[in-house]
C-alpha positions in Angstrom: 153.3 66.9 80.8 155.2 64.4 78.3 156.8 65.2 75.3 156.6 63.2 72.1 159.0 63.7 69.6 158.8 62.4 65.8 161.5 60.8 63.7 164.9 61.3 64.5 163.9 63.1 67.9 164.4 66.8 69.2 167.4 68.4 68.6 168.7 71.2 71.7 167.0 73.9 69.7 164.0 72.7 69.3 160.4 73.3 71.1 159.9 70.2 72.5 163.5 70.3 74.2 163.2 74.3 75.4 160.1 73.3 76.8 161.6 70.2 79.1 164.3 72.4 80.4 161.7 74.9 81.3 159.2 73.4 82.8 160.1 71.4 85.9 156.9 69.4 84.8 157.4 68.0 81.8 160.3 65.4 80.0 160.7 63.3 77.0 159.0 59.7 76.7 162.2 57.6 75.6 161.0 56.2 72.6 164.0 54.4 71.4 165.1 53.7 67.8 164.9 57.6 66.5 165.7 57.0 63.5 164.3 53.3 62.5 161.3 53.7 64.6 158.8 51.0 64.9 154.9 51.9 65.7 154.4 49.1 68.3 157.7 49.6 70.1 156.9 52.9 70.6 153.3 52.6 71.3 154.4 50.0 73.9 157.3 52.8 75.1 154.6 55.6 75.5 152.3 53.6 76.9 154.6 52.5 79.9 155.1 56.4 80.0 152.2 57.4 80.4 151.6 54.3 83.1 154.6 55.5 84.7 153.7 59.2 85.0 151.6 60.7 87.9 148.1 61.2 86.0 146.2 63.4 84.6 148.7 63.4 81.9 148.8 65.8 79.1 150.9 65.0 75.7 152.7 67.6 73.2 153.6 65.3 70.7 155.1 66.5 67.2 155.9 65.0 63.7 155.8 61.6 63.9 154.9 61.2 67.6 151.9 62.7 66.5 150.7 59.2 64.9 152.2 57.1 67.8 149.4 58.9 70.3 146.8 58.3 68.1 148.1 55.0 67.8 148.3 54.7 71.7 144.8 55.7 71.7 143.6 53.1 69.5 145.8 50.4 71.0 144.9 51.2 74.5 141.5 52.7 75.4 140.7 54.9 78.1 137.8 56.6 80.0 137.9 59.6 78.5 140.2 61.9 79.8 141.6 59.6 82.0 145.0 59.3 82.1 145.9 61.1 79.2 143.6 64.0 79.9 144.6 66.4 76.7 147.5 66.4 73.4 148.9 69.2 71.7 149.4 67.5 68.4 152.1 69.9 66.5 152.6 68.9 62.7 151.3 65.4 62.2 153.3 63.7 59.6 151.1 62.6 56.8 151.8 59.0 56.8 149.2 57.6 54.1 150.4 60.0 51.6 152.3 59.2 48.0 156.6 58.8 48.8 156.5 59.2 52.3 159.3 57.9 53.6 160.1 54.6 54.5 160.2 55.2 57.8 156.7 56.5 58.5 154.6 53.9 56.3 154.9 51.5 59.5 152.7 54.1 61.0 150.2 53.7 58.3 146.9 53.7 58.1 146.5 56.8 60.3 144.3 56.1 62.7 140.7 58.2 62.6 139.2 56.9 65.4 138.5 60.3 68.1 140.7 60.9 70.7 139.8 60.5 74.3 140.8 63.7 75.4 140.8 67.0 74.3 143.1 67.8 72.2 144.3 70.8 69.3 146.1 70.1 66.2 148.5 72.7 64.9 149.8 73.0 61.5 151.4 75.4 59.1 150.5 76.1 55.8 153.7 75.0 54.2 154.7 72.3 55.9 156.8 69.5 53.6 155.2 66.7 55.9 151.5 67.2 56.0 149.4 69.5 53.6 147.1 71.7 55.5 144.1 70.0 54.1 145.6 66.7 55.4 146.0 68.1 58.8 142.7 69.6 59.1 141.0 65.9 58.3 143.3 64.3 60.5 141.8 66.3 63.5 138.6 66.2 61.8 138.9 62.3 62.3 140.5 63.0 66.0 138.1 65.6 67.4 140.4 67.7 67.3 140.3 71.8 67.6 142.7 72.6 64.1 145.2 75.7 64.0 146.9 77.3 61.1 150.1 78.1 62.2 150.5 80.0 58.8 153.6 79.9 56.6 155.8 78.3 59.3 157.9 75.0 57.8 157.1 71.9 60.1 157.1 73.8 63.4 160.6 72.7 64.4 163.9 74.3 64.8 164.4 75.2 61.4 161.3 77.3 61.5 163.3 79.5 63.8 160.2 79.0 66.5 162.6 79.1 69.0 160.4 78.6 73.2 157.1 79.0 70.4 155.6 81.3 72.8 152.1 81.0 70.6 152.9 76.6 71.3 152.8 77.2 74.7 149.3 79.6 75.0 147.6 76.7 73.1 149.4 74.1 75.6 147.7 76.4 78.3 144.2 75.6 76.7 144.6 71.8 76.2 145.4 72.4 80.5 142.2 74.5 80.7 139.9 72.1 79.0 141.3 69.0 80.6 139.5 69.4 83.7 137.5 71.1 86.7 140.8 71.6 89.0 140.2 68.6 90.9 141.3 65.7 88.8 137.9 65.7 87.2 137.6 65.6 83.4 135.4 67.9 81.7 132.5 66.6 79.6 133.4 66.2 76.1 131.4 68.8 75.0 132.1 71.4 77.5 135.9 70.4 76.1 135.6 71.1 72.9 133.9 75.2 73.8 136.6 75.9 75.6 139.8 74.9 73.1 137.4 75.7 70.1 137.3 79.6 72.1 140.4 79.2 73.8 142.7 78.0 70.9 141.2 80.9 68.6 142.4 83.1 71.2 145.3 81.9 71.9 146.4 81.6 68.1 144.6 85.1 67.3 147.2 87.6 67.0 149.9 85.1 65.7 148.6 82.6 63.2 145.1 84.6 62.4 146.2 88.4 62.2 143.9 89.6 64.8 
């Protein structure tokens, strides 16, 4: 699995860093220029990491990293489910909104092409970087299953979610939808049905009040 941080990278208490430390199969994509991101440079670094990894690859992206994933899919078309087999896209930054930071503008406009792999978009109801409605719209454009995390801020270290067990549960659902266990991608309709049921189950207790 590859983690894809956003603007400024992910610090020691961020769930991405904690996952990297705890999961031997997980490494960070070193996008470089963390505080002055450049879309094409980030997409190139991501593409290199994906090509160097042992496919199939699962991505776990946060904030502006989600836009890097969307732009990679836009600029580097792949067959459905290979080499990227699935993605967990957390708190995608709204780079198109008025007043967005200058560092985000280079990633605008947000790609609207459906992603060629199963994916879940997770967003909170009080994220300062993206409204729930905008996050839901991005998920719809990308063909992603949407999960509302409730009032959790930007779903980062400042949110106090630590290891983020609920995120791990959602990640496992992405993995379940990514293939049949023999390295073969599931048909898109089958993958979507798995995500729609399982992702909701995974988030039910914490996010949906079940």
